[in-house]
C-alpha positions in Angstrom: -7.1 2.9 -10.2 -8.1 -0.8 -10.0 -5.7 -3.4 -11.2 -5.8 -7.1 -12.0 -5.1 -8.0 -8.3 -8.2 -6.2 -7.2 -10.3 -8.4 -9.4 -8.5 -11.6 -8.2 -9.1 -10.7 -4.6 -12.8 -9.9 -5.2 -13.5 -13.2 -6.9 -11.5 -15.2 -4.3 -13.1 -13.5 -1.4 -16.5 -14.7 -2.7 -15.2 -18.2 -3.1 -13.6 -18.3 0.3 -16.8 -17.0 2.1 -19.0 -19.5 0.2 -16.7 -22.4 1.1 -16.5 -21.4 4.8 -20.2 -21.0 5.1 -20.7 -24.6 3.9 -18.8 -26.0 6.9 -19.2 -23.5 9.7 -21.5 -24.6 12.5 -21.2 -21.7 14.9 -24.3 -19.5 14.3 -22.4 -16.3 15.2 -19.6 -17.0 12.8 -22.0 -18.1 10.1 -24.0 -14.9 10.4 -20.8 -12.9 10.1 -19.7 -14.9 7.0 -23.0 -14.5 5.4 -22.9 -10.7 5.9 -19.4 -10.5 4.6 -20.3 -12.5 1.5 -23.4 -10.3 0.9 -21.2 -7.2 1.2 -18.6 -8.6 -1.2 -21.2 -9.6 -3.8 -22.8 -6.2 -3.5 -19.6 -4.5 -4.4 -19.1 -3.9 -8.0 -16.1 -5.9 -9.2 -13.2 -3.7 -10.1 -13.1 -2.6 -13.7 -9.9 -4.1 -15.0 -8.3 -3.0 -18.2 -6.2 -5.9 -19.5 -3.4 -4.9 -21.8 -2.5 -7.6 -24.3 
């Protein structure tokens, strides 16, 4: 069952990959980061039920 931490990790992974791609100059690492970003974006964000 997804929890609030899963949503946090999902959103932060996207931010981290985007930021690293901006500054990475090594073509091999950039290619890997772009692939990882695409995979993370393709994943459906976890459905989080927030209890108030």
